[in-house]
C-alpha positions as CSV (number, residue, x, y, z in Angstrom):
1,M,-7.3,41.5,-91.1
2,T,-10.7,42.7,-91.8
3,E,-12.7,45.2,-89.7
4,L,-16.4,44.4,-89.9
5,A,-19.4,46.2,-88.6
6,F,-23.0,45.0,-88.7
7,T,-26.2,47.1,-88.8
8,C,-29.7,45.8,-88.8
9,T,-31.5,48.2,-91.2
10,D,-35.0,46.8,-91.3
11,V,-37.3,44.0,-90.2
12,T,-40.2,43.1,-92.4
13,H,-42.4,40.1,-93.0
14,D,-42.4,38.0,-96.2
15,R,-45.9,38.1,-97.6
16,F,-45.1,35.4,-100.1
17,A,-43.6,32.8,-97.7
18,A,-45.4,29.5,-97.1
19,G,-45.8,30.5,-93.4
20,P,-45.1,33.5,-91.1
21,T,-41.5,34.6,-91.8
22,L,-39.6,37.6,-90.5
23,Q,-36.9,39.1,-92.8
24,F,-34.0,40.7,-90.9
25,R,-32.0,42.9,-93.3
26,V,-28.4,43.5,-92.2
27,R,-25.8,45.8,-93.7
28,I,-22.2,44.6,-93.4
29,D,-19.4,47.2,-93.6
30,E,-15.7,46.3,-94.1
31,T,-13.7,49.5,-93.2
32,T,-10.1,48.6,-94.3
33,G,-10.8,48.2,-98.0
34,V,-9.9,44.5,-98.0
35,R,-11.8,42.4,-100.6
36,V,-13.9,39.8,-98.8
37,H,-14.3,36.6,-100.9
38,T,-17.2,35.2,-98.8
39,I,-18.5,34.9,-95.2
40,A,-20.1,31.8,-93.7
41,L,-22.2,33.9,-91.3
42,R,-24.2,32.8,-88.3
43,C,-26.6,34.9,-86.4
44,Q,-28.2,34.4,-83.0
45,I,-31.3,36.6,-82.5
46,R,-32.5,37.5,-78.9
47,I,-35.4,39.4,-77.6
48,E,-34.6,41.9,-74.8
49,P,-37.9,42.6,-73.0
50,Q,-36.2,44.7,-70.3
51,R,-35.5,47.4,-73.0
52,R,-39.1,48.4,-73.4
53,H,-42.0,49.5,-71.3
54,H,-45.0,47.2,-70.8
55,N,-48.4,48.6,-69.9
56,E,-50.6,47.1,-67.3
57,R,-52.7,44.9,-69.7
58,E,-49.4,43.6,-71.2
59,A,-48.1,42.9,-67.7
60,E,-51.2,40.8,-66.9
61,Q,-50.7,38.8,-70.1
62,L,-47.0,38.3,-69.2
63,L,-47.7,37.1,-65.7
64,E,-47.0,33.4,-66.6
65,L,-43.7,34.3,-68.3
66,F,-42.2,36.8,-65.9
67,G,-44.3,36.7,-62.7
68,E,-45.5,39.8,-60.9
69,R,-44.2,43.1,-62.0
70,A,-42.4,43.6,-58.7
71,R,-40.2,40.6,-59.6
72,W,-39.3,41.9,-63.1
73,G,-35.9,43.2,-62.0
74,D,-34.9,39.5,-61.6
75,T,-37.1,37.8,-64.2
76,L,-37.2,40.2,-67.2
77,K,-34.1,38.8,-69.0
78,P,-33.2,38.4,-72.7
79,F,-34.3,35.1,-74.2
80,Q,-33.7,33.3,-77.4
81,F,-35.7,34.0,-80.6
82,A,-33.8,32.2,-83.4
83,N,-30.5,30.9,-84.7
84,T,-30.0,31.3,-88.4
85,S,-27.2,31.5,-91.0
86,T,-26.4,32.6,-94.5
87,V,-23.5,32.7,-97.0
88,V,-22.5,36.2,-97.8
89,A,-21.2,36.7,-101.4
90,G,-18.0,38.5,-102.0
91,F,-17.8,42.3,-101.6
92,T,-15.6,45.3,-101.0
93,G,-16.8,48.1,-98.7
94,S,-20.3,47.1,-97.8
95,T,-23.1,44.7,-98.7
96,E,-26.5,43.7,-97.5
97,V,-27.9,40.3,-96.6
98,E,-31.2,39.0,-95.3
99,F,-31.9,36.4,-92.6
100,A,-35.3,34.6,-93.0
101,V,-36.7,33.5,-89.6
102,P,-39.8,31.3,-89.7
103,C,-42.2,32.2,-86.8
104,T,-45.0,30.5,-84.9
105,Y,-48.2,31.7,-83.3
106,D,-48.3,28.7,-81.0
107,L,-49.0,30.1,-77.5
108,E,-47.2,27.1,-75.9
109,V,-44.0,28.7,-77.3
110,V,-42.4,31.5,-75.2
111,T,-41.9,33.8,-78.2
112,G,-45.5,33.3,-79.3
113,R,-46.9,34.1,-75.9
114,Y,-44.6,37.2,-75.6
115,F,-45.5,38.7,-79.0
116,H,-49.2,37.9,-78.4
117,A,-49.2,39.9,-75.2
118,L,-47.8,43.1,-76.8
119,E,-50.3,45.7,-77.8
120,D,-48.1,48.4,-79.4
121,G,-44.6,49.9,-79.2
122,E,-41.5,48.1,-80.3
123,I,-39.8,44.7,-80.0
124,P,-36.2,45.1,-78.9
125,F,-34.1,42.5,-80.9
126,T,-30.4,42.0,-80.5
127,L,-28.5,40.1,-83.3
128,L,-25.2,38.4,-82.3
129,F,-22.8,37.4,-85.1
130,S,-20.2,34.7,-85.6
131,G,-18.8,32.7,-88.5
132,T,-15.8,32.5,-90.8
133,V,-14.5,35.1,-93.3
134,F,-12.6,34.0,-96.4
135,G,-10.4,36.2,-98.5
136,K,-7.7,36.0,-101.2
137,G,-4.5,38.0,-101.0
138,E,-1.0,38.1,-102.6
139,S,0.1,35.1,-100.5
140,G,-3.0,33.1,-101.3
141,L,-6.2,32.3,-99.5
142,W,-6.7,33.5,-95.9
143,V,-9.3,32.6,-93.3
144,E,-10.4,34.4,-90.1
145,Q,-13.2,34.3,-87.6
146,V,-16.0,36.9,-87.2
147,P,-15.3,38.4,-83.8
148,W,-17.7,37.3,-81.2
149,H,-18.3,40.8,-79.8
150,L,-20.0,42.0,-83.1
151,E,-23.7,42.6,-82.7
152,A,-26.5,44.8,-83.9
153,S,-29.9,45.8,-82.5
154,H,-33.2,46.7,-84.0
155,R,-36.4,48.1,-82.4
156,T,-39.1,46.4,-84.6
157,P,-42.6,47.8,-84.4
158,V,-45.1,45.4,-82.9
159,A,-47.3,46.2,-85.9
160,V,-44.9,44.2,-88.1
161,W,-45.7,41.1,-86.0
162,D,-49.4,41.8,-85.9
163,E,-49.6,42.4,-89.6
164,M,-47.8,39.2,-90.4
165,M,-50.1,37.1,-88.2
166,E,-53.2,38.8,-89.5
167,H,-52.0,38.1,-93.1
168,F,-51.5,34.4,-92.4
169,F,-54.2,33.7,-89.7
170,A,-56.7,36.5,-90.2
171,G,-57.9,37.2,-86.6
172,G,-57.0,33.7,-85.3
173,G,-54.4,32.1,-83.1
174,W,-53.3,28.6,-82.1
175,L,-53.7,26.5,-79.0
176,R,-52.0,23.1,-78.6
177,L,-54.2,20.3,-77.1
178,R,-53.7,16.7,-76.1
179,R,-54.9,14.1,-78.6
180,E,-57.5,12.9,-76.1
181,T,-58.8,16.4,-75.8
182,I,-59.0,16.8,-79.6
183,D,-60.9,13.5,-79.9
184,E,-63.4,14.6,-77.3
185,L,-63.9,18.0,-78.9
186,T,-64.3,16.3,-82.3
187,K,-67.1,14.1,-80.9
188,F,-68.7,17.1,-79.3
189,K,-68.5,19.0,-82.5
190,A,-70.0,16.2,-84.6
191,D,-72.8,15.4,-82.1
192,R,-74.0,19.0,-82.3
193,A,-73.3,19.5,-86.1
194,L,-71.3,22.6,-85.3
195,P,-69.6,24.1,-88.4
196,T,-66.3,25.4,-86.9
197,W,-64.0,24.9,-84.0
198,D,-64.8,28.4,-82.7
199,D,-68.5,27.4,-82.6
200,T,-67.5,24.2,-80.8
201,L,-65.5,26.0,-78.0
202,L,-68.2,28.7,-77.6
203,A,-70.9,26.0,-77.3
204,L,-68.8,24.2,-74.7
205,L,-68.3,27.4,-72.8
206,D,-72.0,28.2,-72.9
207,E,-72.9,24.7,-71.5
208,T,-70.3,25.2,-68.7
209,T,-71.8,28.6,-67.8
210,E,-75.4,27.2,-67.8
211,R,-74.3,24.4,-65.4
212,Q,-72.8,26.9,-62.9
213,P,-75.1,27.7,-59.9
């Protein structure tokens, strides 16, 4: 039997990916000296917002997700960030692997809204592991399961997320709109010969403000 331990050593963003992607680097230690042939490894990544402090401005941004701060004892619970997997090459002692997690800045997605609300500090991640370990001994091949209780945690600076989104979107964000709304905005933009969607929305806001009594 193997004795495995997992440690998340770093979380960075991949500057050369096609889109925003976080890289979770994980060290795997096998403490009995058994040679591991390979591991088909699965990882569930959760965000644990109850493990960090949120200032008042962040609390206002998180009202839609968690309600009033007075209710956070009931509503501030861990939520899913990603499921990912990899195949770990053979090793003895220890090895390192990376989990690549594509990310979105869509504010309709819970994780996008949560990260967007954070101003500084850290994001508390928990990584839960499962999968199958393969080895080869004197009696032939053997197989065992990665114990379900194995996990790791990492407090990732919010700056990592901010830098990643700034790298890919440079000061922008994303809003999802109905097709009918997009069609109307497109007509509004074309009728006024506006160069960008930012200009279109600002012009629309200006017209709405002017019509107010």
